[in-house]
LOTIZA-783375 format. One line per field, with one value per residue (C-alpha): residue number from 1; residue in three letters; x, y, z. Coordinates in pm, 1 decimal, always signed. Example, Ala and Ser with C-alpha at 12.3 -4.5 7.8 and 13.67 -1.06 7.14 Angstrom:
i <- 1	2
aa <- ALA	SER
c1 <- +1230.0	+1367.0
c2 <- -450.0	-106.0
c3 <- +780.0	+714.0
This chain:
i <- 1	2	3	4	5	6	7	8	9	10	11	12	13	14	15	16	17	18	19	20	21	22	23	24	25	26	27	28	29	30	31	32	33	34	35	36	37	38	39	40	41	42	43	44	45	46	47	48	49	50	51	52	53	54	55	56	57	58	59	60	61	62	63	64	65	66	67	68	69	70	71	72	73	74	75	76	77	78	79	80	81	82	83	84	85	86	87	88	89	90	91	92	93	94	95	96	97	98	99	100	101	102	103	104	105	106	107	108	109	110	111	112	113	114	115	116	117	118	119	120	121	122	123	124	125	126	127	128	129	130	131	132	133	134	135	136	137	138	139	140	141	142	143	144	145	146	147	148	149	150	151	152	153	154	155	156	157	158	159	160	161	162	163	164	165	166	167	168	169	170	171	172	173	174	175	176	177	178	179	180	181	182	183	184	185	186	187	188	189	190	191	192	193	194	195	196	197	198	199	200	201	202	203	204	205	206	207	208	209	210	211	212	213	214	215	216	217	218	219	220	221	222	223	224	225	226	227	228	229	230	231	232	233	234	235	236	237	238	239	240	241	242	243	244	245	246	247	248	249	250	251	252	253	254	255	256	257	258	259	260	261	262	263	264	265	266	267	268	269	270	271	272	273	274	275	276	277	278	279	280	281	282	283	284	285	286	287	288	289	290	291	292	293	294	295	296	297	298	299	300	301	302	303	304	305	306	307	308	309	310	311	312	313	314	315	316	317	318	319	320	321	322	323	324	325	326	327	328	329	330	331	332	333	334	335	336	337	338	339	340	341	342	343	344	345	346	347	348	349	350	351	352	353
aa <- MET	SER	VAL	VAL	LYS	SER	THR	GLU	GLN	LEU	ILE	THR	PHE	MET	ARG	ASN	TRP	HIS	LYS	THR	ILE	LYS	SER	ARG	ASP	ARG	ILE	LYS	SER	ALA	VAL	LEU	ARG	GLU	GLU	VAL	TYR	ALA	VAL	LEU	GLN	ALA	GLY	ASP	PHE	LEU	ASP	ASP	ALA	TRP	ASN	GLY	PHE	LEU	LEU	LEU	ASP	ALA	ARG	TYR	ASP	LEU	LEU	MET	GLY	ASN	VAL	GLU	LEU	ALA	GLU	GLU	LYS	LEU	LEU	ARG	LEU	GLN	PRO	ASP	GLN	LEU	LEU	ASP	LEU	GLN	ALA	PHE	LEU	TYR	TYR	CYS	PHE	THR	ALA	LEU	VAL	ARG	PHE	HIS	ARG	LYS	GLU	TYR	LEU	ALA	ALA	VAL	ASP	LEU	PHE	GLU	LYS	ALA	GLU	SER	TYR	MET	HIS	ALA	VAL	GLU	ASP	GLU	ASP	GLU	HIS	ALA	GLY	LEU	HIS	TYR	ASN	LYS	ALA	LEU	GLN	PHE	TYR	TYR	LEU	ASP	ILE	ASN	ALA	LEU	SER	ILE	PHE	HIS	LEU	GLU	LYS	ALA	ILE	ALA	LEU	TYR	GLU	GLN	TYR	PRO	ALA	TYR	LYS	LEU	LYS	VAL	ALA	ASN	CYS	LYS	SER	LEU	GLN	GLY	LEU	ASN	GLN	ILE	ASP	VAL	ARG	GLU	PHE	GLU	LYS	ALA	GLU	THR	ASN	LEU	THR	ASP	ALA	LEU	SER	ILE	ALA	GLY	SER	ALA	GLY	GLN	GLU	ASP	LEU	ALA	VAL	VAL	CYS	HIS	PHE	ASN	LEU	GLY	LEU	MET	TYR	HIS	LYS	GLN	GLN	THR	ASP	ALA	LYS	GLY	ILE	PRO	TYR	LEU	LYS	GLN	VAL	ILE	GLU	HIS	PRO	ASP	HIS	PRO	LEU	TYR	ILE	GLN	ALA	LEU	TYR	THR	LEU	THR	ARG	SER	LEU	TYR	ILE	LEU	GLU	ARG	THR	GLU	GLU	ALA	GLU	ARG	TYR	TYR	ARG	THR	GLY	ILE	GLU	VAL	CYS	GLU	GLN	LYS	ASN	ASN	LYS	GLU	TYR	TYR	TRP	GLN	PHE	THR	ILE	LEU	TRP	SER	LYS	TYR	ILE	ASP	TYR	ASP	SER	MET	ASN	ASP	VAL	TYR	GLY	ALA	ALA	ILE	SER	TYR	PHE	LYS	GLU	HIS	GLY	LEU	PHE	HIS	LEU	MET	ARG	ILE	HIS	ALA	SER	ASP	TYR	SER	GLN	HIS	LEU	TRP	ASP	THR	GLN	GLN	THR	ASP	LYS	PHE	ALA	TYR	TYR	HIS	LYS	LEU	SER	LEU	SER	ASN	GLU	PHE	GLN
c1 <- +1134.6	+792.0	+712.8	+412.6	+234.8	-103.3	-268.6	-441.5	-107.2	+31.9	-262.2	-194.4	+172.4	+87.3	-159.1	+117.7	+337.4	+59.1	+7.7	+379.5	+381.2	+89.3	+278.5	+557.4	+821.8	+1056.3	+1312.8	+1065.6	+866.6	+1180.7	+1250.1	+891.3	+896.6	+1190.2	+1027.7	+694.3	+869.8	+1077.7	+763.0	+591.5	+897.0	+923.9	+553.9	+297.1	+49.3	-220.9	-212.4	-431.4	-147.9	+101.8	-144.1	-169.0	+207.6	+236.7	-23.5	+152.5	+489.2	+358.7	+239.4	+582.7	+743.3	+524.4	+642.2	+1000.4	+933.2	+956.6	+640.5	+730.7	+815.4	+487.1	+290.8	+478.2	+376.0	+12.7	-5.7	+69.1	-262.2	-613.0	-862.7	-1152.0	-949.9	-874.3	-1058.9	-1286.6	-1057.1	-762.4	-957.9	-1024.7	-650.3	-565.2	-778.1	-656.4	-291.0	-338.2	-504.9	-198.4	+20.5	-196.1	-175.3	+204.5	+186.9	-49.9	-331.1	-583.2	-905.8	-795.5	-711.7	-1063.9	-1214.7	-999.9	-1083.2	-1451.4	-1395.8	-1233.2	-1542.3	-1754.4	-1555.7	-1592.8	-1826.2	-1519.2	-1331.4	-1382.6	-1105.9	-1247.8	-897.6	-935.7	-1278.2	-1139.0	-827.8	-1040.1	-1219.6	-885.3	-737.7	-1042.6	-1022.4	-658.3	-742.3	-1027.4	-798.1	-551.9	-839.9	-948.0	-1282.1	-1260.0	-1621.6	-1583.2	-1243.2	-1387.8	-1682.0	-1457.9	-1223.2	-1516.3	-1608.4	-1248.7	-1208.4	-1537.2	-1408.3	-1053.2	-1158.2	-1333.0	-991.3	-715.9	-453.7	-539.0	-460.9	-181.1	-424.0	-662.2	-370.5	-308.4	-675.8	-671.8	-362.9	-531.5	-854.9	-651.2	-529.9	-887.1	-985.1	-693.1	-823.0	-1173.2	-1018.7	-1143.9	-811.8	-914.6	-1047.3	-735.9	-503.7	-693.7	-671.8	-305.5	-193.1	-393.5	-218.1	+123.3	+55.2	-34.1	+274.8	+500.0	+362.8	+404.6	+757.2	+647.1	+901.1	+768.2	+416.9	+555.7	+741.9	+415.8	+235.8	+513.9	+487.8	+109.9	+124.3	+387.0	+168.1	-137.0	+37.8	+167.7	-181.7	-313.1	-57.5	+113.7	+436.4	+658.9	+468.8	+512.0	+884.9	+999.4	+779.5	+910.7	+1270.9	+1211.8	+1092.7	+1400.5	+1618.3	+1496.6	+1624.9	+1516.6	+1155.3	+903.4	+788.2	+1140.6	+1120.0	+768.0	+882.0	+1189.6	+970.9	+714.4	+992.9	+1162.2	+833.7	+755.8	+1097.3	+1056.1	+713.4	+869.2	+1144.6	+1414.3	+1567.6	+1921.3	+1799.6	+1539.2	+1803.5	+2010.4	+1710.6	+1618.9	+1960.4	+1935.3	+1589.8	+1702.7	+2002.3	+1782.4	+1529.5	+1803.7	+1957.8	+1621.4	+1484.5	+1185.4	+1037.2	+722.4	+914.8	+1192.7	+937.4	+783.4	+1122.3	+1195.2	+867.0	+974.6	+1302.1	+1130.5	+859.1	+1085.0	+1427.3	+1443.0	+1125.2	+1214.3	+1190.3	+834.3	+653.0	+887.0	+901.6	+529.9	+443.0	+679.5	+586.4	+210.7	+245.9	+442.3	+178.8	-100.2	+79.4	+161.0	-183.5	-81.8	-401.6	-403.2	-67.4	-178.6	-476.1	-275.2	+1.9	-229.6	-429.8	-113.4	+14.5	-318.1	-327.4	+22.0	-89.1	-390.2	-180.6	+72.2	-200.3	-87.3	-445.6	-358.1	-251.5	-482.4	-793.1	-609.9	-444.2	-750.8	-952.8	-690.5	-710.7	-1085.1	-1049.0	-1233.9	-1009.6	-901.4	-644.4
c2 <- +4448.6	+4604.6	+4935.3	+4884.7	+5200.0	+5073.3	+4789.1	+4678.7	+4643.9	+4453.6	+4210.9	+4143.5	+4092.2	+3844.1	+3656.7	+3603.2	+3468.5	+3232.1	+3104.7	+3040.8	+2846.9	+2633.7	+2563.1	+2418.9	+2644.8	+2668.1	+2897.5	+3159.5	+3135.1	+3215.5	+3521.2	+3649.8	+3595.8	+3829.4	+4087.6	+4082.1	+4110.4	+4403.9	+4581.7	+4535.0	+4660.3	+4969.1	+5062.0	+5154.0	+4867.6	+4757.8	+4440.5	+4263.1	+4283.3	+4140.6	+3863.6	+3779.9	+3764.6	+3537.6	+3300.6	+3275.8	+3247.6	+2944.0	+2795.3	+2868.8	+2681.8	+2379.4	+2390.9	+2390.0	+2100.7	+2307.5	+2177.1	+2283.5	+2637.3	+2658.3	+2550.2	+2798.3	+3085.1	+2971.4	+2956.8	+3332.3	+3398.3	+3403.8	+3284.8	+3481.9	+3802.3	+3741.2	+3849.3	+3572.2	+3489.6	+3477.8	+3249.9	+3016.6	+3000.4	+2964.7	+2651.0	+2508.8	+2559.0	+2424.8	+2119.0	+2071.8	+2069.9	+1789.1	+1608.1	+1620.4	+1462.9	+1192.3	+1317.8	+1273.6	+1288.0	+1612.7	+1749.3	+1669.7	+1860.9	+2163.8	+2155.3	+2150.1	+2458.4	+2622.8	+2534.0	+2758.5	+3056.6	+2954.6	+3250.2	+3475.5	+3275.9	+3379.7	+3170.7	+2836.5	+2693.1	+2721.4	+2553.5	+2266.3	+2251.0	+2208.8	+1913.4	+1761.9	+1798.7	+1644.6	+1359.3	+1306.0	+1274.9	+1033.7	+823.1	+784.7	+708.2	+423.2	+595.2	+554.3	+646.4	+995.7	+1039.2	+950.5	+1189.3	+1488.1	+1409.2	+1411.6	+1758.1	+1879.5	+1741.0	+1899.9	+2241.0	+2205.3	+2075.5	+2406.5	+2575.1	+2448.0	+2608.4	+2354.2	+2042.9	+1942.7	+1965.2	+1741.5	+1499.4	+1506.3	+1430.2	+1144.4	+1002.1	+998.0	+869.5	+583.1	+495.3	+487.5	+260.2	+30.4	-0.6	-93.2	-325.6	-138.2	-195.7	-105.8	+234.0	+282.9	+208.0	+452.0	+734.7	+670.0	+650.7	+967.4	+1144.4	+1017.7	+1138.4	+1488.7	+1498.5	+1387.3	+1638.3	+1919.0	+1812.4	+1768.7	+1518.0	+1522.8	+1424.5	+1165.7	+1002.2	+991.2	+827.5	+571.6	+480.2	+449.4	+226.5	+8.8	-12.6	-101.3	-395.7	-508.9	-508.4	-675.5	-952.9	-885.7	-770.6	-827.4	-554.8	-308.8	-350.1	-127.4	+157.4	+121.0	+113.8	+446.7	+595.9	+488.9	+678.7	+984.0	+928.4	+1277.3	+1225.2	+1181.8	+848.7	+702.2	+488.1	+365.2	+267.7	+94.0	-105.3	-200.9	-299.6	-515.1	-686.5	-752.0	-908.3	-1138.4	-1244.7	-1325.1	-1522.9	-1292.1	-1316.4	-1199.1	-881.5	-827.1	-850.2	-572.5	-339.2	-456.5	-354.9	-17.2	+31.5	-51.0	+181.9	+471.4	+412.0	+417.1	+733.2	+912.8	+748.1	+625.3	+365.3	+319.8	+171.1	+22.2	-214.9	-291.8	-381.4	-592.0	-776.8	-862.7	-1007.1	-1222.6	-1338.1	-1436.5	-1504.4	-1534.0	-1729.7	-1798.0	-1426.0	-1383.0	-1388.4	-1135.7	-905.0	-903.6	-854.9	-557.3	-400.8	-424.5	-280.9	+11.9	+80.1	+66.9	+291.5	+552.7	+570.3	+394.5	+191.2	+126.3	-51.4	-219.3	-375.4	-484.3	-654.9	-795.9	-959.8	-1103.9	-1225.4	-1372.0	-1577.1	-1706.0	-1793.4	-1980.8	-2170.3	-2271.3	-2356.5	-2093.3	-2047.4	-1884.8	-1563.5	-1581.8	-1423.0	-1108.4	-1032.5	-1127.3	-878.1	-607.6	-677.3	-601.4	-284.2	+21.6	+274.7	+563.7	+734.8
c3 <- -722.2	-789.5	-620.5	-390.0	-276.4	-154.6	+34.3	-288.1	-463.9	-166.3	-177.5	-545.7	-468.0	-189.7	-410.7	-665.1	-386.2	-274.7	-630.3	-661.3	-333.1	-455.7	-777.7	-556.3	-713.3	-413.8	-573.6	-697.7	-371.6	-172.4	-388.3	-356.9	+18.2	+57.6	-169.4	+16.3	+352.6	+231.2	+110.2	+445.1	+631.7	+411.0	+425.8	+685.0	+668.2	+911.5	+1119.9	+864.0	+612.0	+860.6	+950.1	+579.9	+552.9	+857.9	+712.6	+377.3	+548.0	+736.9	+407.8	+258.9	+551.1	+473.8	+113.2	+236.4	+476.7	+796.5	+964.9	+1319.9	+1209.7	+1017.4	+1323.7	+1543.9	+1313.9	+1293.6	+1673.3	+1683.5	+1508.9	+1655.7	+1390.1	+1542.3	+1495.0	+1127.4	+816.2	+684.4	+391.6	+629.4	+865.9	+572.1	+496.7	+866.3	+903.0	+570.5	+660.8	+1014.3	+859.8	+637.6	+949.0	+1089.1	+755.4	+761.8	+1108.7	+979.7	+1204.3	+925.8	+1126.9	+1294.1	+948.2	+821.6	+1116.0	+1036.2	+664.8	+760.9	+977.5	+674.6	+471.6	+694.6	+558.9	+194.4	+132.7	+145.5	-120.1	-482.4	-638.5	-757.1	-733.5	-354.9	-366.6	-571.1	-352.9	-41.2	-200.7	-305.4	+42.7	+208.2	-43.4	+51.1	+422.3	+354.4	+136.1	+422.7	+658.2	+426.6	+358.5	-16.6	-95.0	+55.6	-105.6	-447.2	-388.0	-310.7	-600.7	-842.4	-710.2	-746.8	-1100.1	-1212.3	-1098.7	-1231.5	-1573.4	-1646.4	-1675.1	-1910.9	-1685.7	-1415.1	-1619.6	-1379.9	-1089.3	-1283.2	-1317.5	-941.7	-881.5	-1132.1	-965.8	-624.9	-778.2	-920.8	-570.1	-441.0	-728.0	-648.5	-292.1	-409.5	-671.3	-976.9	-1149.2	-1506.2	-1394.3	-1181.8	-1472.3	-1695.5	-1441.6	-1361.1	-1724.3	-1801.7	-1514.6	-1630.2	-1985.1	-1860.7	-1637.9	-1922.7	-2172.3	-1918.3	-1818.7	-1456.4	-1325.9	-967.4	-1075.8	-1317.7	-1027.7	-828.7	-1123.0	-1170.4	-802.7	-814.5	-1122.5	-953.8	-644.9	-855.3	-1023.3	-684.3	-533.3	-848.2	-786.2	-1118.5	-954.9	-1257.2	-1447.6	-1160.3	-1099.4	-1392.0	-1263.6	-907.2	-1028.0	-1202.4	-871.6	-673.6	-920.1	-722.5	-363.6	-252.7	-358.3	-70.3	-221.3	-236.4	+78.2	-8.1	-356.2	-216.0	+24.5	-242.3	-481.8	-215.9	-130.4	-497.8	-552.6	-251.0	-380.6	-719.7	-538.2	-675.0	-329.7	-395.7	-565.1	-292.5	-19.7	-180.5	-172.5	+178.4	+310.8	+138.4	+290.1	+644.2	+607.1	+487.2	+766.3	+1030.2	+883.4	+881.3	+1198.7	+997.3	+1233.4	+1025.5	+733.7	+947.9	+1096.6	+758.1	+610.8	+920.2	+870.8	+514.6	+642.2	+904.7	+663.9	+375.8	+532.8	+913.4	+983.0	+1348.1	+1426.4	+1292.7	+1626.3	+1788.2	+1484.8	+1406.7	+1773.4	+1813.1	+1478.0	+1528.1	+1880.4	+1735.1	+1467.9	+1728.5	+1979.4	+1715.3	+1558.1	+1235.6	+1236.8	+862.7	+893.8	+1215.2	+1034.5	+728.2	+924.4	+1192.6	+912.0	+758.9	+1096.3	+1210.1	+888.4	+969.9	+1324.5	+1189.1	+934.3	+1200.9	+1457.2	+1710.8	+1823.8	+2157.4	+1977.8	+1677.5	+1832.2	+1949.2	+1615.8	+1413.3	+1619.8	+1552.7	+1179.9	+1190.8	+1399.6	+1269.0	+1445.2	+1224.5	+1445.4
């Protein structure tokens, strides 16, 4: 371990830890955490140094998936008593907590508070990162124009530095998703294949999995499901990846659409089992909708009604709109006009969260 004799050396040490956290290297981040803590314990440092450690420790917890622990640590801090750079990080990290809880509008508000402390931030990586994170929230809020705007800002900053090519790839991957939503499929395919090429050349398996999923999703939304299935099957070879359940759902849906029912049912059962194990109600209801829509038609009214109510009650308005639109079309086709107006209105709702 490095010998740290001054606050300046400690700051450098902590910056290295922060960079390692942002690179998502869990093993090295864990080692550096212990080293930084040992240095602080052995020295005589001011509260500002301990505040810096607590901030980065919360960010480390987010990396490790410990959202509640991260929030608990952030709650110990008072942003008005922090240095400006620390206040910037405080609001960014608190926004990430909200993002992990799918409270996207609250996350945008916090990122905008962080922006007011941007004068204290010299690292352009942080400037670009703020744009990327705002773009991510706007994507999940279905505000594609603002997401595209912030991604263009982020890419322009990252492309100035060859070391940030993987971050450019992440931006291109998200930009591809925005372009899928606005049905600019050729642009989406270009961005996604560019991102996949960068990930492959850098040996970044995690990013490659993300790109495979996004390409599979693009072909699904383009109604060329057969082209997307090989990409989705590559994703589900990684059951610990955060996109595993989404890929499994999209794959199952694609197979039902292609009338490959027997194969679809195998993946459906796997999906339901995983959702029950992980108590993932969001995807449990989406898998259940697939079953009622393609297999157990008599259960459609009960399943759609319960699922859409769940999405509405839990602030999953994007899913509420998608499935209310699908269900209202079914009600119209089957002349169930007494329910049609309610679900059609939900499908047009402009609620964000």
